[in-house]
NUMAR-405974 format. One record per residue (C-alpha): residue in three letters; x, y, z. Coordinates in steps of 0.25 Angstrom, whole numbers, padded with zeros to 4 digits, always signed. Each point is the difference from the previous one (the first is absolute). Example, Ala and Ser with C-alpha at 12.3 -4.5 7.8 and 13.67 -1.06 7.14 Angstrom:
// residues 2
ALA+0049-0018+0031;SER+0006+0014-0002;
END
This chain:
// residues 867
MET+0377+0031-0694;PRO+0004+0012+0009;LEU-0006+0000+0014;ASN+0003+0010+0010;ASP+0008-0004+0012;PRO-0006+0004+0013;ALA+0014+0006+0003;GLY+0000+0008-0013;GLY+0003-0002-0014;PRO-0005-0010-0011;ILE+0002-0015+0000;ASP+0001-0007-0013;LEU-0005-0014+0004;ASP+0002-0006-0014;SER+0015+0003+0001;LEU+0002-0007+0014;GLY+0003-0015+0001;PRO-0004-0009+0012;ASP+0011+0006+0009;GLY-0003+0014-0003;LEU-0015-0002+0003;ASP+0004-0007+0013;ASP+0008+0013+0004;LEU-0013+0008-0001;ASP-0008+0004+0013;ILE-0013-0001-0006;GLY-0007-0013-0004;VAL+0001-0002-0015;ILE-0008-0011-0007;GLY+0000-0003-0015;LEU-0012-0006-0007;ASP-0003-0006-0013;ARG-0013+0005-0007;SER-0008-0011+0006;GLY+0004+0004+0014;VAL+0010-0011+0003;ILE+0012+0004+0008;VAL+0014+0000-0008;ALA+0008+0008+0010;TYR-0001+0003+0015;ASN+0011+0007+0008;ASP+0005-0001+0014;ALA-0009+0012+0005;ALA-0012-0006-0006;SER+0003-0013+0007;ALA+0003+0007+0014;PHE-0014+0007-0002;SER-0008-0013-0003;GLY+0008-0010+0008;LEU+0001-0008-0013;SER+0013-0004-0008;ALA+0002+0003-0014;SER+0001-0015-0003;ALA-0014-0002+0007;VAL-0007+0010-0009;ILE+0007+0001-0013;GLY-0009-0007-0011;HIS-0013+0002+0009;HIS-0011+0010-0003;TYR+0002+0012+0009;PHE-0014+0005+0001;ARG-0007-0014+0001;GLU+0010-0008+0008;VAL+0011+0008+0007;ALA-0008+0012+0004;PRO-0015-0003-0002;ALA-0004+0012+0008;THR+0004+0008-0012;ASN-0009-0008-0010;LEU-0010+0012+0000;PRO-0004+0009-0011;SER+0007+0012+0007;PHE+0013-0008+0000;HIS+0001-0012-0010;GLY-0011+0007-0009;ARG+0010+0012-0002;PHE+0011-0009-0004;LEU-0010-0007-0010;SER-0005+0013-0005;GLY+0014+0006-0003;ILE+0004-0013-0007;ARG-0012+0001-0009;ARG+0002+0015-0004;GLY+0015-0003-0002;ARG+0005+0010+0010;LEU+0001-0004+0015;ASP+0002+0012+0008;GLU-0007-0001+0014;SER+0004+0006+0013;PHE-0009-0002+0013;GLU+0000-0003+0014;PHE-0004-0014+0006;VAL-0001-0006+0014;PHE+0005-0014+0002;GLY-0007-0005+0012;ARG+0008-0011+0005;VAL+0002-0002+0015;PRO+0007+0004+0008;GLN+0005+0011-0008;PRO-0010+0006-0010;LEU+0008+0010-0010;ARG-0004+0011-0009;VAL+0008+0000-0013;ARG+0001+0008-0013;VAL-0002-0009-0012;GLU+0006+0004-0013;MET-0002-0008-0013;ARG+0008+0003-0013;GLN+0002-0007-0013;GLY+0014-0005-0002;ARG+0008-0004-0011;ASP-0002-0015+0001;HIS-0011-0001+0011;TYR-0007+0009+0010;TRP+0005+0005+0013;MET-0008+0003+0013;THR+0007+0006+0012;LEU-0005+0001+0014;THR+0005+0011+0008;PRO-0003+0000+0015;LEU-0007+0012+0005;GLN-0006-0002+0014;ALA-0002-0012+0010;VAL-0015+0001+0003;GLY-0008-0007+0011;ALA-0010-0011-0003;GLY-0011+0009+0006;GLU-0003+0002+0015;ARG-0010-0011+0001;ARG+0009-0010-0007;GLU+0012+0004+0008;ALA-0009-0002+0013;VAL-0003-0014-0004;ILE+0014-0003-0003;ALA+0004+0005+0014;ALA-0011-0007+0007;LEU+0005-0013-0007;GLY+0012+0000+0008;ASN-0007+0000+0013;ARG-0010-0011-0003;ALA+0008-0011+0006;ARG-0004+0005+0014;ALA-0014+0003-0004;GLU-0012-0004+0008;PRO-0014-0003-0006;VAL-0009+0011-0002;ASP-0014+0003-0004;PRO-0001-0003-0015;SER-0011+0010-0002;LEU+0011+0011+0001;CYS+0003-0003-0014;GLU-0014+0003-0004;ARG+0002+0014+0005;GLU+0011+0004-0010;PRO-0005+0011-0009;ILE+0003-0007-0013;HIS-0009+0009-0008;ILE+0008+0013+0003;PRO+0014-0004-0002;GLY+0005+0014-0004;SER+0008-0006-0012;ILE-0001-0007-0013;GLN+0008-0010-0008;PRO+0011+0007-0008;ASN-0004-0004-0014;ALA-0012+0010+0000;VAL-0002+0014+0004;MET-0012+0006+0007;ILE-0008+0013+0001;ALA-0011+0002+0010;ALA-0010+0012-0002;ASP-0012+0006+0007;ALA-0012-0006-0007;ALA-0008+0013+0001;ASP+0010+0009-0007;LEU+0011-0010-0005;VAL+0011+0008+0007;ILE+0012-0009+0003;LEU+0001-0003+0015;ALA+0011-0011-0001;HIS+0009-0007-0009;SER+0011-0011+0000;VAL+0014+0006+0001;ASN+0004-0007-0013;VAL-0011+0008-0008;HIS+0011+0007-0009;GLU+0004-0013-0005;THR-0013+0001-0008;LEU-0004+0015+0000;PRO+0010+0011-0005;ASP+0007+0007+0011;ASP-0002+0015-0003;GLY+0005+0004+0014;ARG-0014+0002+0006;THR-0006-0008+0011;LEU-0012-0008-0004;SER-0008+0002+0012;GLY-0011+0010-0001;ARG+0000-0001-0015;ARG-0012-0006-0007;LEU+0000-0014-0007;ASP-0002+0006-0014;ALA+0013+0009+0002;VAL+0009-0013+0000;LEU-0009-0011-0007;PRO-0006+0000-0014;ARG-0013+0008+0000;SER-0008-0011-0007;PHE+0003-0009+0011;VAL-0003+0009+0011;ASP-0013+0004-0007;VAL-0004-0015+0001;ILE+0003+0000+0015;ARG-0009+0012+0001;ALA-0012-0006-0007;ARG+0001-0013+0008;LEU+0001+0008+0013;ALA-0013+0008-0004;SER-0007-0013-0004;GLY+0004-0007+0013;THR+0007-0012-0007;LEU+0014+0001+0005;ASP-0001-0005+0014;ASP-0002-0013+0007;GLY+0012-0007-0008;ARG-0005+0005-0014;SER+0011+0007-0008;ILE+0005+0006-0013;ARG+0011-0007-0008;ARG+0007+0008-0011;THR+0013+0000-0008;ILE+0005+0014+0001;ARG+0012+0006-0006;LEU+0009+0010+0008;PRO+0013+0007-0005;GLY+0013-0007+0001;ARG+0014+0003-0003;GLY+0002+0009-0013;GLN-0012+0000-0009;THR-0005-0014+0004;ALA-0012-0003+0008;ASN-0001-0013+0008;ALA-0013-0008+0002;TYR-0005-0003+0014;PHE-0011-0008+0006;ALA-0009+0009+0008;VAL-0010-0005+0010;ALA-0009+0010+0008;HIS-0010-0003+0011;ALA-0007+0008+0011;HIS-0001-0003+0014;LEU-0003+0008+0013;GLY+0000+0013-0007;ARG+0013-0002-0007;VAL+0003-0003-0015;ILE+0012-0009-0001;VAL+0007-0002-0013;GLU+0011-0010-0002;MET+0009-0001-0012;GLU+0011-0010-0005;MET+0008+0000-0013;ALA-0007-0009-0011;PRO+0008-0010-0008;GLU+0003+0006-0014;LEU-0004-0013-0006;PRO-0009-0011+0005;GLU+0010-0011-0002;ASP+0011+0007+0008;PHE-0007-0005+0013;ALA-0010-0011-0004;VAL-0013+0009-0001;ALA-0012-0009+0000;THR-0010+0002-0011;GLN-0015-0001-0001;THR+0001-0013-0007;ASP+0008-0006+0012;THR-0010+0004+0010;GLU-0012-0005-0009;LEU+0007-0014-0002;SER+0003-0001+0015;VAL-0015+0003+0004;ALA-0005-0010-0010;ARG+0009-0011+0006;LEU-0006+0004+0014;ARG-0014-0001-0006;SER+0003-0015-0004;ALA+0004-0004+0014;GLU-0011-0008+0008;THR+0006-0002+0013;LEU+0006+0010+0011;GLY+0013-0007+0000;THR+0001+0000-0015;VAL-0004+0014-0002;ALA+0010+0004+0011;ARG+0012-0007-0007;ILE-0004+0006-0013;ALA+0000+0014+0006;ALA+0013-0002+0007;LEU+0006-0004-0013;GLU-0006+0011-0009;VAL+0004+0011+0010;ARG+0014-0005+0001;ALA+0002-0001-0015;LEU-0006+0014-0002;THR+0009+0007+0011;GLY+0013-0009+0000;PHE+0000-0002+0015;GLU+0008-0012+0004;CYS-0012-0005+0009;VAL-0014+0003+0000;LEU-0010-0005+0011;VAL-0015+0000+0002;TYR-0001+0003+0015;ARG-0014-0003+0006;PHE-0005+0005+0014;ASP-0008-0009+0009;ALA-0011+0005+0010;ASP+0010+0004+0010;TRP+0009+0007-0010;ASN+0011-0011+0000;GLY+0005-0001-0014;GLU+0003-0012-0009;ALA+0008-0001-0013;ILE-0010-0008-0009;ALA+0007+0001-0013;GLU+0014+0003-0004;ASP+0008+0002-0013;LYS+0015+0002+0000;VAL+0013-0001-0007;ALA+0007-0013+0001;ASP+0011+0004+0009;TRP-0009+0007+0010;SER+0004-0008+0012;ARG-0011+0003+0010;THR-0014-0004-0002;LEU-0011+0006+0007;LEU-0011-0008-0006;GLY-0009-0006+0011;LEU+0006+0008+0011;ARG-0008+0008+0009;PHE+0004+0013+0006;PRO-0006+0006+0013;ALA-0009+0013-0001;SER+0011+0008+0007;ASP+0008-0001-0013;ILE-0010+0009-0006;PRO-0005+0008+0011;ALA-0014+0007+0000;GLN+0004+0014-0005;ALA+0008-0007-0011;ARG-0013-0008-0004;ALA-0008+0013+0001;LEU+0009+0007-0010;TYR+0000-0012-0010;THR-0015+0001+0000;LYS+0001+0015-0004;ALA+0012+0000-0009;LYS+0000-0012-0009;SER+0015-0001-0004;ARG+0014+0002+0005;PHE+0013-0002-0008;VAL+0014+0002+0006;ILE+0011+0000-0010;ASP+0012+0000+0010;ARG-0002-0003+0015;ASP+0013+0007+0003;SER-0003+0013-0007;VAL+0001+0012+0008;PRO-0014+0007+0002;VAL-0002+0014-0006;PRO-0006+0009+0011;LEU-0011+0010-0002;VAL+0002+0014+0003;ALA-0012+0009+0004;ALA-0003+0014-0003;PRO+0001+0009+0012;PRO-0007+0001+0009;ALA+0002-0015+0003;GLY-0014+0000+0008;ASN-0007-0006-0013;GLY+0002-0014+0007;PRO+0007-0012-0007;ILE-0004-0004-0014;ASP-0009-0013+0001;LEU+0006-0009-0011;THR-0010-0011+0002;PHE-0003-0001-0015;ALA+0014+0004-0005;GLN+0006-0010-0009;HIS+0015+0003+0004;ARG-0002+0002+0015;THR+0012-0006+0007;LEU-0003-0013+0008;SER+0001-0001+0014;PRO+0015-0003+0004;ILE-0005-0011+0009;HIS-0007-0007-0012;LEU+0013+0002-0009;GLU+0008-0006+0011;TYR-0010-0012+0000;GLN+0003-0001-0015;ARG+0015+0000+0002;ASN-0002-0011+0010;LEU-0008-0008-0010;GLY+0012+0003-0011;VAL-0009+0009-0008;ASN+0004+0013-0007;GLY-0010+0004-0011;SER-0014-0003+0004;MET-0015+0002-0004;SER-0013-0001+0007;ILE-0013+0001-0007;SER-0013-0001+0008;ILE-0010-0011-0003;MET-0014+0006+0003;VAL-0012-0010+0000;GLU-0013+0006+0003;GLY+0006+0013+0004;LYS+0009-0007+0011;LEU+0015-0003+0000;TRP+0000-0015-0003;GLY+0015-0001-0002;LEU+0012+0006-0008;MET+0008-0003-0013;ILE+0014+0001+0005;GLY+0013+0001-0009;HIS+0014-0002+0006;HIS+0013+0002-0007;ARG+0014-0002+0006;GLN+0006+0012-0006;PRO-0006+0014-0003;HIS-0011-0001-0011;TYR-0007+0011-0008;VAL-0013-0003-0006;ALA-0006+0011-0010;PRO-0012+0007+0004;GLU-0009-0006-0011;THR+0005-0014+0004;ARG-0004+0003+0015;ALA-0014+0004-0005;ALA-0001-0012-0008;ALA+0004-0009+0012;THR-0011+0007+0008;VAL-0010-0003-0011;ILE+0004-0014+0000;THR-0001-0001+0015;ASP-0014+0007-0001;ALA-0004-0011-0010;PHE+0005-0010+0009;ALA-0009+0005+0011;MET-0012+0000-0008;ARG+0003-0014-0004;VAL+0001-0004+0015;GLN-0013+0007+0002;GLU-0007-0008-0011;ILE+0006-0014+0004;GLU-0002+0002+0015;GLY-0014+0006-0003;ARG-0004-0013-0008;ARG+0006-0009+0010;LEU-0007+0007+0011;TRP-0013-0001-0008;ALA+0001-0015-0002;GLU+0003-0002+0015;GLN-0012+0009+0004;GLN-0009-0007-0010;ALA+0002-0014+0006;HIS-0002+0005+0014;LEU-0012+0008-0003;ASP-0006-0012-0007;THR+0003-0008+0013;GLU-0006+0010+0009;GLY-0012+0002-0009;ARG-0003-0015+0001;LEU+0002+0000+0015;VAL-0010+0012+0002;ARG-0010-0008-0009;GLU+0002-0012+0010;LEU-0003+0009+0012;THR-0013+0005-0006;ARG-0005-0015-0001;SER+0005-0004+0014;ASP-0005+0002+0014;ASP+0014-0003+0005;PHE+0010+0010-0004;VAL+0011-0008+0006;GLY-0003-0012-0007;ALA-0002+0007-0013;LEU+0015+0006+0001;THR+0007-0012+0005;SER-0007-0012-0007;GLY-0004-0004-0014;THR+0008+0001-0013;MET+0004+0015+0002;THR+0005+0005+0014;LEU+0008+0011+0006;LEU+0012-0008-0003;ASP-0002+0003-0014;LEU+0003+0015+0002;PHE+0014+0007+0001;GLY+0009-0012-0002;ALA-0003-0004+0015;THR+0004-0014+0005;GLY-0009+0002+0012;ALA-0013+0007+0004;GLY-0010+0001+0010;VAL-0012+0007+0006;VAL-0002+0005+0015;SER-0015+0002+0002;ALA-0006+0003+0014;GLY+0011-0008+0007;GLY+0000-0012-0010;VAL+0012-0003-0008;THR+0000-0007-0014;LEU+0013-0003-0007;ILE+0004-0006-0013;GLY+0013-0003-0006;LYS+0013+0002+0008;THR-0003+0009+0011;PRO+0005+0003+0015;ALA-0008-0008+0010;GLU-0014+0004+0004;ALA+0005+0006+0014;GLU+0011+0008-0007;VAL-0010+0006-0010;ARG-0009+0004+0011;ASP+0012+0007+0006;LEU+0004+0007-0012;ALA-0015+0005-0002;VAL+0001+0006+0014;TRP+0013+0007-0004;LEU-0006+0006-0012;ARG-0012+0005+0007;GLU+0008+0007+0010;HIS+0011+0005-0009;LEU-0007+0004-0013;PRO-0004+0015+0000;ALA-0015+0002+0002;GLU-0001+0006-0014;ALA+0007-0012-0007;SER-0008-0013-0004;SER+0012-0008-0006;TYR+0014-0004+0003;ALA+0011-0005-0009;SER+0015-0004+0003;SER+0010-0009-0007;ALA+0008-0001+0013;PHE-0011-0002+0010;SER+0010-0006+0011;ALA+0008+0013+0000;GLU-0013+0007+0005;PHE-0007-0011+0008;GLN+0011-0008+0008;PRO-0008-0013+0002;ALA-0001-0001-0015;ALA+0014-0004+0000;ALA-0004-0014+0004;TYR-0008-0003-0013;ARG+0008+0010-0009;GLU+0003-0012-0010;ILE-0015-0001-0004;ALA-0005+0014+0004;SER+0011+0011-0002;GLY-0010+0007-0009;LEU-0014+0005+0006;LEU-0011+0007-0007;ALA-0012+0003+0009;ALA-0014+0007-0002;PHE-0010+0003+0010;VAL-0014-0002-0004;ASP-0008+0009+0009;PRO+0003+0012+0008;ALA-0001-0008+0013;ARG+0012-0009-0005;GLU-0007-0012+0004;HIS+0002-0007-0014;LEU+0013-0001-0007;LEU+0005-0005-0013;LEU+0015-0005+0000;TRP+0010-0005-0011;PHE+0014-0005+0003;ARG+0012-0001-0008;PRO+0012-0009+0003;GLU+0014+0005+0003;VAL+0009+0001-0013;PRO+0014-0002+0005;SER+0009+0007-0009;THR+0014+0006-0003;VAL+0001+0015-0004;THR+0013+0004-0006;TRP+0004+0014+0004;GLY+0011+0009-0006;GLY+0006+0001+0013;ASP-0005-0003+0014;PRO-0013+0008+0002;ARG+0001+0000+0015;LYS+0014+0007+0000;PRO-0002+0014+0007;VAL+0001+0013-0007;LEU+0013+0007+0005;PRO+0001+0015+0003;GLY+0009+0010-0008;SER+0007+0012+0006;GLY-0002+0015-0001;PRO-0011+0003-0010;VAL-0001-0015-0005;ALA-0012-0007+0008;VAL+0002-0014-0005;LEU+0010-0008-0009;PRO-0004-0011-0010;ARG+0003-0014+0002;ARG+0012-0006-0007;SER-0003-0015-0001;PHE-0009-0005-0011;GLU+0004-0015+0002;ARG-0011-0010-0002;TRP-0007-0002+0014;VAL-0010-0011+0001;GLU-0011+0001+0010;GLU-0008-0012+0004;ARG-0014+0005+0003;THR-0010-0008+0008;GLY-0014+0004+0005;PHE-0004+0007-0013;ALA-0012-0004-0009;THR-0003+0005-0014;PRO-0007+0014+0003;PHE-0015+0002-0002;ALA-0003+0011-0011;ASP-0008+0012+0003;TRP-0011-0004-0009;GLN-0001-0014+0007;VAL-0002+0007+0013;SER-0011+0008-0007;LEU-0007-0012-0005;ALA+0001-0007+0014;GLN-0007+0012+0005;SER-0011+0000-0011;LEU-0002-0015+0003;ALA-0001+0003+0015;GLN-0011+0011-0003;ALA-0008-0011-0008;VAL+0001-0009+0012;GLU-0005+0011+0009;GLY-0013+0001-0008;VAL-0002-0015+0003;VAL+0004+0000+0014;LEU-0006+0012+0006;ARG-0013+0002-0008;GLN-0004-0015+0002;ARG-0002-0003-0015;ARG-0009+0011-0004;LYS-0010-0001-0011;ILE+0005-0007-0013;ASP+0000+0013-0008;GLU+0009+0007+0010;LEU+0010-0012-0002;THR-0002+0001-0015;GLY+0004+0014+0001;LEU+0012-0003+0008;LEU+0004-0011-0010;ALA-0002+0010-0012;ASP+0010+0010+0008;LYS+0010-0011+0001;GLU-0001-0004-0014;LYS+0003+0014-0004;LEU+0014-0003+0005;LEU+0001-0010-0011;THR-0001+0012-0010;GLN+0013+0006+0006;LYS+0008-0009-0009;ASP-0005+0007-0012;ILE+0001+0014+0006;LEU+0014-0002+0004;THR+0004-0005-0014;ARG-0008+0012-0006;GLU+0006+0010+0009;ILE+0014-0005-0004;ASP-0003+0001-0015;HIS-0006+0014+0003;ARG+0012+0005+0007;VAL+0009-0006-0011;LYS-0008+0006-0011;ASN+0000+0014+0007;SER+0015-0001+0002;LEU+0003-0004-0014;GLN-0010+0012-0005;ILE+0008+0009+0009;VAL+0013-0005-0007;SER-0006+0001-0014;ALA-0004+0015+0003;PHE+0013+0003+0006;LEU+0007-0005-0013;GLN-0010+0008-0009;MET+0004+0013+0009;GLN+0015-0003-0002;ARG-0003-0002-0015;ARG-0006+0013-0002;GLN+0012+0007+0006;ILE+0010-0007-0009;ALA+0004+0006-0014;ASP+0007-0012-0006;PRO-0010-0007-0009;ASP+0006-0014+0003;ALA+0000+0002+0015;ARG-0014+0005-0001;GLN-0004-0012-0008;ALA+0007-0010+0010;PHE-0008+0007+0011;ALA-0013-0002-0007;GLU+0003-0014-0003;THR+0004-0003+0014;SER-0013+0007+0005;ALA-0008-0009-0009;ARG+0006-0012+0005;VAL-0003+0004+0014;MET-0014+0003-0003;SER-0002-0013-0007;VAL+0003-0008+0013;ALA-0008+0010+0008;ARG-0012-0003-0009;VAL+0001-0015+0004;HIS+0000+0003+0014;ASP-0012+0009-0002;SER-0007-0011-0007;LEU+0003-0009+0012;TYR-0005+0010+0009;GLN-0014+0001-0007;ALA-0001-0015-0004;GLU-0009-0010+0008;SER+0012-0010+0000;VAL+0013+0004+0007;GLU+0008-0010-0008;GLU-0003+0003-0014;VAL-0002+0013-0009;ASP-0010+0002-0012;LEU+0010+0002-0011;GLY-0009+0007-0009;GLN-0004+0011+0010;THR+0014+0002+0004;ILE+0005+0001-0014;GLU-0012+0010-0004;ASN+0004+0009+0012;LEU+0015-0001-0004;CYS-0003+0004-0014;SER-0008+0012+0004;ASP+0011+0004+0009;LEU+0011-0001-0011;ALA-0009+0007-0010;GLY-0002+0011+0010;MET+0015+0001+0003;ALA+0004+0000-0015;GLY-0009+0012-0003;ASP-0010+0005-0011;GLY+0000-0009-0012;HIS+0002-0013+0006;ALA-0011-0010+0003;VAL-0001-0015+0002;GLU-0011-0009-0005;LEU-0002-0011+0010;VAL-0008-0013-0002;ALA+0000-0008+0013;GLU-0007-0013+0004;SER-0007+0001+0013;GLY+0004-0008+0012;VAL+0014-0004-0005;MET+0006-0002+0014;VAL+0015-0002+0002;PRO+0010-0001+0012;TYR+0006+0012+0006;ARG+0014-0002-0006;LYS-0005-0003-0014;ALA-0008+0012+0001;VAL+0012+0009+0003;ALA+0009-0007-0011;LEU-0011+0002-0010;SER-0003+0014+0004;LEU+0015+0004-0001;ILE+0000-0007-0014;ALA-0012+0008-0004;THR+0006+0013+0005;GLU+0012-0002-0009;LEU-0007-0004-0012;VAL-0011+0011+0000;THR+0011+0011+0004;ASN+0009-0005-0012;ALA-0012+0001-0009;PHE-0003+0014+0004;LYS+0015+0003-0002;TYR+0004-0007-0012;ALA-0013-0003-0008;ALA-0007+0014+0000;GLY+0001+0009-0012;PRO+0008+0013+0000;THR-0011+0008+0006;GLY-0003-0011+0011;GLY-0012-0008+0001;GLY-0002-0014-0006;ARG-0009-0012+0004;VAL+0004-0010+0010;GLU-0008-0012+0002;VAL+0001-0009+0013;SER-0008-0013+0003;VAL-0001-0009+0012;SER-0006-0014-0001;SER+0001-0014+0006;SER+0008-0010-0008;ALA-0001-0015+0000;GLY+0005-0008+0012;GLY-0004+0011+0010;GLY+0010+0010-0006;VAL-0002+0015-0004;ARG+0004+0007-0013;LEU+0004+0015+0000;LYS+0001+0006-0014;VAL+0005+0014-0003;CYS+0000+0005-0014;ASP+0002+0014-0007;ASP-0002+0006-0014;GLY+0014+0005-0002;GLY+0010-0005-0009;GLY+0003-0013+0007;MET+0013-0006+0005;PRO+0012+0001-0010;GLU+0006-0012-0005;GLY+0011-0006+0010;TRP-0006+0009+0011;ALA+0003-0011+0011;GLU+0015+0001-0003;ALA+0001+0014-0003;ARG+0005+0011+0010;PRO-0012+0005+0008;GLN-0004+0015-0003;GLY+0000+0003+0015;THR+0007-0006+0012;GLY-0006-0014-0003;LEU-0004-0001+0014;GLY-0015-0002-0004;MET+0003-0012-0008;LYS+0009-0006+0011;MET-0012+0002+0010;ILE-0010-0006-0010;ARG+0009-0013-0002;ALA+0003+0000+0016;MET-0015+0000+0002;LEU-0003-0011-0010;ASP+0010-0009+0006;GLN-0006+0003+0014;ILE-0014-0005-0004;ASN+0005-0010-0010;ALA-0007+0007-0012;ARG+0003+0002-0014;ILE-0001+0011-0010;GLU-0003+0000-0015;VAL+0003+0012-0009;ALA-0007+0003-0013;ASN-0002+0012-0010;THR-0015+0001-0004;PRO+0005+0010-0006;GLY+0003+0007+0014;ALA+0008-0007+0011;CYS-0009-0010+0007;PHE+0005-0007+0013;THR-0007-0012+0006;ILE+0003-0005+0013;THR-0005-0013+0005;ALA+0002-0004+0015;
END
């Protein structure tokens, strides 16, 4: 294999022995067709710091130099092997510290194996911001603590650079004239010698792609984090065209286009499939507790993305974080599970960015950022990269990762009810590439996890609120029957002590104090009542604290029984007061490092430096009680308002008290409203997903892909119909299966188009639990869809009969029959006509609800499910 010596003249590497290779000044690496190293000369060892004996026999791209395991590097090698002609030449920057280096890479096919040479071109800096952090590290030993809010002022949304695996173009949203681009843009776009600045997007990108951008801009659907994702082809070397993933979005008057080379084949870089995503989401749906669903989410995301460790990280009310689930490889030495991290580790401006931009993947922590260059005049202002997928991370954050022993990383926002609930975090000790489709799939799984969290937490909250609403309703009834409101609240079978998990309660009324349970002494209660009257703002009627002694010093004397306090004034004059006490809960909190350790300053442009220690640090906490929830404070206020009607109006007429009772009993209906609202929101979300899948289906030409989208849309719609039935039903626990299947069949017939219809016979009042309704709806969807697909005549149409009835022993029977040719002999063992996913799902649903299926030809196929 002849190569050009930088000093001049060709070199035939095939003719050189080990000594001859060692005499060369350029790095020479011999590879077999799988990428395993078979030769490694002295120059390559000097360049990498690794001896030949340490690397020979190891995979170059995955083990020795994982930063090269990219479609633009390893992918070129694989492509050349497949086409039988490896002939590649390109530049690459190795970002190792302290000396990042730009090299010329050449790949050629030799006689016995494949040759790769690395010719150093230029020593490059790690980037001004990274170098400033390195310089500041040398001075940290003499540093004094600084205000940690300095970190929150770092402009991380305008870093002025991107990660080197992509290129970027920024254009004016009004006329699509290019305003700025990354300096590596000609790694993707042909270099015709002309500058890009001032040209229009359609002069350098495919017109069809730019036309979509124009249309989305005109419709106002390309901003606020919404984007266009396409695979485009751009001219490569010779007559070949390379495929690139292109993502475009609009923000602050600019259109930003990001492009990165796509894998030639999905198996080259473990590209996730739709089936992978669907099965992962199905596993999440089966989990019933927060801990279980978090563990499943971490496992599924790690299996999909290949990260060595994946964490589910949850924020508390003060933005401290905790790793609540973890999935990792066996040799991952450090576990973060159960550790807490102070809010300063993820400062406010980073959390704000996580709320807007949902995902961030870093392939190589040590890669050299690629700067953006702007068209003159430079007065256009910096390019805001809030929503850019390849925006470089803060060098302070990268230093934090370095201290943690992490190189490749991932973070995906977990958004619950529109708020940042936590993060799905991936860690890898070496550089780690994740294909764009897999990144998108990981985001979908994280969103599915967030929806499951919303469901689980919503139902838990509903059950807890229901119990308290029932208790408060009974207390209000007692109030209406009694002339003594204090006695009604503190004696009898139901008292204030039955609310809010309190261990002590009391009433302060016109100078008198009545206490029940474990409480401070009467004189101490009088003092705290005086303090509340004086310190609570005039417009406030309630007070809640889980660390009362920290705010009212005399309370330290009784913190063991009353570290937590909930108080509600009954009247504007503050003469009457309801009180609930919670005891101290001594605990140990395990932090990942000392949370009290001060933030240290940097030097020059670096405001602060990240901490280096993540050793387990145990804090013994005293003086804290279990916090009162916001809804508990609201219920306390409503009870105080009910008492006000008794105390200040001197037992008005019975009809007025009856009206008050009715108002309070309305609170009991909130349990249904809460559950119905959850089902309504879930239904709407699923309908949006179904509509999106239908939209995507119409844009795809491939019939198999269109069919897959249609089937997935139908499955999503079947679950949506169950939630719709729950929303409309009188019961919040059971679904009218006949009504649900009827609506579902109507949807399926409409989606299938003209000529398809379903005849339904449904017994009224067949009620089934939610999970059984979901399983049976999914089974019905698969069977009806298959009948439309396989049992219809050549011109379409055909009759499908569906029946729903009750069966012996309180079960239900679902029957789906068609008038087609019936099931062929041996169909159960035969290879499925499609992907086989439908029958897998049917069997999974049958197992989930412990149901059985019977199949007969009558003469068409007839399926009977008994559950």
